[in-house]
C-alpha positions in Angstrom: 53.5 109.5 84.5 57.2 108.9 84.3 59.6 110.5 86.8 61.7 113.1 85.4 65.6 112.5 85.0 67.2 114.4 88.2 70.9 114.7 88.6 72.0 115.8 92.0 75.2 117.8 91.6 77.3 118.1 94.7 80.3 120.4 95.1 82.5 121.5 98.0 83.1 124.8 96.2 80.9 127.9 96.7 79.5 127.6 93.1 78.7 124.7 90.9 80.5 124.8 87.5 78.3 126.2 84.8 80.2 123.9 82.4 79.3 120.9 84.4 75.5 122.0 84.4 75.5 122.7 80.7 77.0 119.2 80.1 74.5 117.5 82.3 71.5 119.2 80.6 72.8 118.7 77.1 73.3 115.0 77.9 69.6 114.7 78.7 69.3 115.2 82.3 66.1 117.2 82.8 67.0 118.6 86.2 70.4 119.3 87.4 70.1 120.4 91.0 73.0 122.1 92.7 74.3 121.5 96.3 77.1 124.0 97.2 79.6 124.0 99.9 79.0 120.6 100.8 81.2 119.0 103.5 82.0 115.2 103.2 80.2 114.6 106.4 77.0 115.7 104.6 77.3 113.3 101.7 75.6 110.5 103.5 72.5 112.3 104.3 72.1 113.9 100.9 72.4 110.6 99.2 69.9 109.0 101.4 67.4 111.8 100.9 67.7 111.3 97.2 67.4 107.5 97.3 64.5 107.2 99.8 62.3 109.5 98.1 62.0 107.4 94.9 61.0 103.9 94.2 63.7 101.6 92.8 62.1 102.4 89.3 62.4 106.1 89.8 65.9 105.7 91.0 66.8 104.5 87.5 66.2 108.3 86.5 68.2 109.6 89.3 72.0 110.0 89.7 74.6 111.9 91.6 77.6 114.1 90.1 80.5 115.0 92.5 82.4 118.3 91.4 84.6 120.2 93.7 88.3 121.2 93.6 90.3 118.3 94.9 90.9 114.8 93.5 91.3 112.9 96.9 88.2 114.6 98.3 86.1 113.7 95.3 87.2 110.2 95.3 86.3 109.9 99.1 83.0 111.5 98.5 82.4 109.0 95.8 83.2 106.1 98.2 81.0 107.7 100.8 78.0 108.0 98.3 78.4 104.4 97.3 78.7 103.1 100.9 75.6 105.1 101.8 73.4 103.0 99.5 72.0 99.5 99.4 70.1 97.3 96.9 67.5 98.2 95.6 68.0 101.8 96.8 71.0 102.5 94.7 71.8 105.2 92.1 74.8 106.1 89.8 77.7 108.5 91.0 80.2 110.2 88.7 82.9 112.2 90.1 84.8 114.7 88.0 86.3 117.5 90.2 86.9 120.7 88.2 86.6 118.3 85.0 90.1 117.1 86.0 89.2 113.4 85.6 87.8 113.8 82.0 90.6 116.2 81.0 93.4 114.1 82.1 91.7 111.1 80.4 91.5 113.2 77.2 95.1 114.1 77.5 96.4 110.6 78.1 94.2 109.0 75.4 95.3 111.6 72.9 99.0 111.0 73.7 98.5 107.2 73.3 97.0 107.8 69.9 99.8 109.8 68.7 102.3 107.2 70.0 100.3 104.4 68.2 99.9 106.4 64.9 103.3 108.1 64.5 105.6 106.0 66.6 104.2 102.5 66.4 104.2 102.3 70.2 102.2 102.5 73.2 102.5 104.0 76.9 104.1 100.9 78.2 107.6 101.5 79.5 107.6 105.3 78.4 109.1 108.0 80.5 106.6 110.6 81.3 107.1 113.9 83.1 103.9 115.6 84.5 104.9 119.3 84.7 102.8 121.2 87.3 101.7 117.6 88.1 100.6 118.3 91.9 97.3 119.7 90.7 94.1 117.8 89.9 94.7 117.2 86.1 98.4 116.3 86.7 97.4 113.7 89.4 94.8 111.9 87.5 97.0 112.0 84.2 99.9 110.4 86.3 97.7 107.6 87.7 96.0 106.9 84.3 99.4 106.7 82.4 101.1 104.6 85.2 98.3 102.3 85.2 98.8 101.7 81.5 102.5 100.9 82.1 104.3 104.2 81.8 107.0 105.3 84.1 105.7 108.7 85.4 107.4 111.5 87.4 105.3 114.3 89.0 107.2 117.6 88.7 106.6 120.5 91.0 108.1 123.7 92.1 108.5 122.3 95.7 109.9 118.8 95.9 108.3 117.9 99.3 105.0 118.6 97.7 105.6 116.6 94.6 106.7 113.6 96.7 103.6 113.9 98.8 101.4 113.9 95.7 103.3 111.1 94.0 102.8 109.0 97.2 99.1 110.0 97.2 98.7 108.9 93.7 100.4 105.7 94.1 98.8 104.7 97.2 95.4 106.2 97.2 94.3 106.3 93.5 96.6 103.4 92.2 95.7 101.1 95.3 99.5 100.6 95.7 99.8 98.8 92.5 101.7 101.6 90.7 104.9 103.6 91.6 104.9 107.2 90.7 108.0 109.2 91.3 108.5 112.9 92.0 111.0 115.5 91.0 111.7 119.2 91.4 111.1 121.8 88.6 114.6 123.0 89.0 115.9 119.5 87.9 113.6 119.2 84.9 116.5 119.8 82.4 118.1 116.6 83.6 114.8 114.7 83.4 114.3 115.8 79.9 117.3 113.9 78.8 115.2 110.6 79.2 111.7 111.9 78.7 109.5 110.5 76.0 106.3 112.4 76.9 105.4 115.5 78.7 102.2 116.4 80.2 101.9 120.1 80.9 99.3 120.4 83.5 100.2 123.6 85.5 98.2 126.9 86.0 97.1 128.8 83.0 99.5 131.2 81.4 102.7 129.9 82.7 105.4 128.4 80.4 106.6 125.0 82.0 108.7 123.8 79.2 111.0 126.2 77.2 112.2 126.0 73.6 115.8 125.3 74.8 114.8 122.3 76.7 112.7 120.8 74.0 115.7 121.2 71.4 117.9 119.4 74.1 115.5 116.4 74.6 117.1 113.5 72.6 114.0 111.1 72.8 110.9 113.3 73.2 108.0 112.0 71.2 104.8 113.8 72.4 103.9 116.8 74.3 100.4 117.6 75.6 99.5 121.0 77.0 96.1 121.6 78.7 96.7 125.4 78.9 94.7 127.5 76.5 95.6 130.8 77.9 98.9 132.5 76.4 101.7 132.0 77.0 101.5 128.2 76.2 102.5 125.8 78.9 104.9 124.3 76.4 106.9 126.6 74.0 105.6 126.4 70.5 102.4 124.5 71.1 99.2 126.2 69.8 95.9 125.2 71.5 94.7 123.8 68.2 97.6 121.4 67.6 96.5 117.9 67.2 99.6 115.8 66.3 101.5 118.6 64.6 105.4 118.5 64.7 106.6 120.4 67.6 108.7 123.4 66.5 112.4 123.2 67.6 112.2 119.5 68.4 115.2 117.6 67.0 113.7 114.2 68.1 110.6 114.5 65.8 108.2 115.1 68.7 104.5 116.2 68.0 102.2 118.4 70.0 98.6 118.2 71.3 97.1 121.5 72.3 94.4 122.3 74.9 91.5 122.5 72.4 92.2 119.1 70.9 92.3 117.7 74.5 89.3 119.6 75.3 87.3 118.0 72.4 88.0 114.5 73.7 87.4 115.7 77.4 84.0 116.9 76.3 83.0 113.7 74.6 84.2 111.7 77.6 82.1 113.6 80.2 79.2 113.7 77.8 79.4 110.0 77.2 79.6 109.1 80.9 76.7 111.4 81.8 74.5 109.7 79.1 75.7 106.3 80.3 74.3 107.0 83.7 70.8 107.9 81.9 70.8 104.5 80.1 72.2 102.1 82.7 70.1 99.4 84.2 72.5 98.9 87.3 74.2 101.7 89.2 77.6 102.9 87.9 80.4 104.5 90.0 82.4 106.4 87.6 85.8 108.3 87.8 89.0 108.8 85.9 89.5 105.2 84.9 86.0 105.1 83.3 86.8 108.5 81.6 89.8 107.0 80.2 87.8 104.1 78.8 85.4 106.3 76.9 88.1 108.7 75.8 89.8 105.8 74.0 86.5 104.6 72.6 85.8 108.0 71.2 89.3 108.3 69.6 89.0 104.8 68.1 85.7 105.7 66.6 87.2 108.7 64.8 90.4 107.0 63.5 
């Protein structure tokens, strides 16, 4: 009798995301077992309980998902999980805190697609503002875009917090190979004068970019808004927009809304969950891998 597919789902929050559970079950995991309020110090014990209770053959039908709320904590837990295993007692691990990694991957991949299709360009050398960028989606999107060669500035209401976040993204997530800068929300009118791309990644229902700033931006090309709750994070952007001309833009910018991004995010998360089902060797997945599959999905639909 074959062992059932079991996905052990760890979160530091008091509840596991129903979205993640649905995604796991729909991807083919027969059992999605939640572990809530998990402390990082508990990861090693949980992982080793999972790997030592099955033979190496059974472990091919076992994996771990890491949720939670914070990007650094999720990445630290991913490393802890990986370091708690040894051959042949190894399973795949996928970190996606609050869906931030797959959402960010979907957003950046969608922006890249619009740059290529409508402007004959890439992310290389582009100036990007990540508005509300101190949160999980903004952090992951900033790193992904910077790794693709863009000049990224994380914008926050508090400059010191934005600076700490930019340093974290550059050093921790980018391994010191990228240099993300920071800026205060009060100065975004100045930054918009040289911005090619805007990521709106702040809290739901808050407008981060006004129609006035859009009209005054001389080289703006693409804006992407992950907020599906009115008002939009960017004035004039509808959740369904997918490369539609941005109202009020004098530079010919186009818009990508939350539901268009969400479709790519869904596909990226689903494909990574399925990849863990099908792999012969353990995988350790995070935002970089989500970006890879988001790109693959868009390429397959073009």
